Residue, then its C-alpha position, 0 to 999 in steps of 0.5 A: m119161372i124157376a119152379h115152372t122149368v123145374w116142372l117141365y124138365f122133371r114132369f116130361p121126357l124133355s131134354l135141357r135144349l127143348v125145355e130151353e126153346m119151350l122157355l123162349k117160345r114164352g119170352i124167357i131167355v135162359s140157357y140149357e146149363t142154367i136149366r140143368c142147374r136149376a134142376k139140380k138144386f131146386g128139383p131135390d127140395y121140391a121132391s122131399r116136399l112132395r113125398r112128406k105129403s104124399p097119401n099113404p101107400s096101398d098094402i100091395w108092394h111090387l118089387d123090381e130091378v131093371v139093368v141100366t148101362i152107364g159108362g159102359r158098366k151095368y148098374w142095377l135100379w131097384r124099385a118098388v111101387d105099390q098096387d096103384g103105380c106109385v113110387l114108394d122108393e128106388i136105389v142104384q146099386k152095382r149088383r143084383n143080389t140077396k145084399a143088394a135086395k134087403r137094402l132096398l127093403i130096409r130103406l122101405m121099412k124105414k121110409q114107409v109109415c105102415m107096412p104091406k101085406r103082401i109082396l109080389t116080385d119076379k122069380l129072382r131068389s134074392y127077393a125070398a132071402a132078403r124078406c126072410h132076414v128083414m121082414p119075415a111076417i110079410e107074405h111074398r108071392s114070386h111069379k113074374g106074371l103078377n109083377n107087371r105093375a112093377g116092371n111097367s113103371h120102368l117105362p117112363l124111365r127108359k124114355r128119359e133115358r133115351v132123351m138123356q142119351r144115357f146118364r153120366s154117372p150113378g150119383a146122376l142117375q140116382r138124383v134125377i130118378s128121386v126127383f122124376s118119380a116123386v113128380r110123376n106120382l103127383f101128376v099120374p093118376a092110380h091104375q084105375k079106370y078114370s073118365a075124362i072129367e076124373v082125369h081133368l080134375h086129377r090134373l087140376r088138383a096136381i097142379a094146385h099142389w104143385k103151386d104149393v108145395a113150389g111156393i107159387a102164389a095162387 
């Protein structure tokens, strides 16, 4: 039941009270505050297990940043996705400068097994400066039109942001997106043309993988 609660909350753009109502329909009485505590306690552990079993990313990475308003202040969510739309890493920072871009690249180098053949970014000059210091041998292309994949990856977060009526703190945002993206990577097919049956099979495999990660008996 705990795994199902965490899955509902992070897989879909649902508020805590909506998850509470969905569980009640199944005869499970639990408060929205309990759901919040379970998501906070068990979500990061499930996400960590999912990331350990995730496949290697493609050799083209898309980097982008988006502004998020928290408590009346602007923060920047820096994100990297691969060619298939899989989120590689994301980090909340106060600045939109070279230092912030370098921090994202360094995190990527530490977490990913293989380096990319090419990175694609928008026209922000901080990426070029950071790339020269961190990964000078990697090809860099800067073009807004080529980076739609990274820009589109922000849309699910925006839906989550509206449901939650904005985030309460940068730390809360970082915790939510780390789990949210790991779960989404598992269940959302790559950006390719799949038939209906292939999408159905992908979802069945994802559910089986989730049960394995969450320790749910088949």
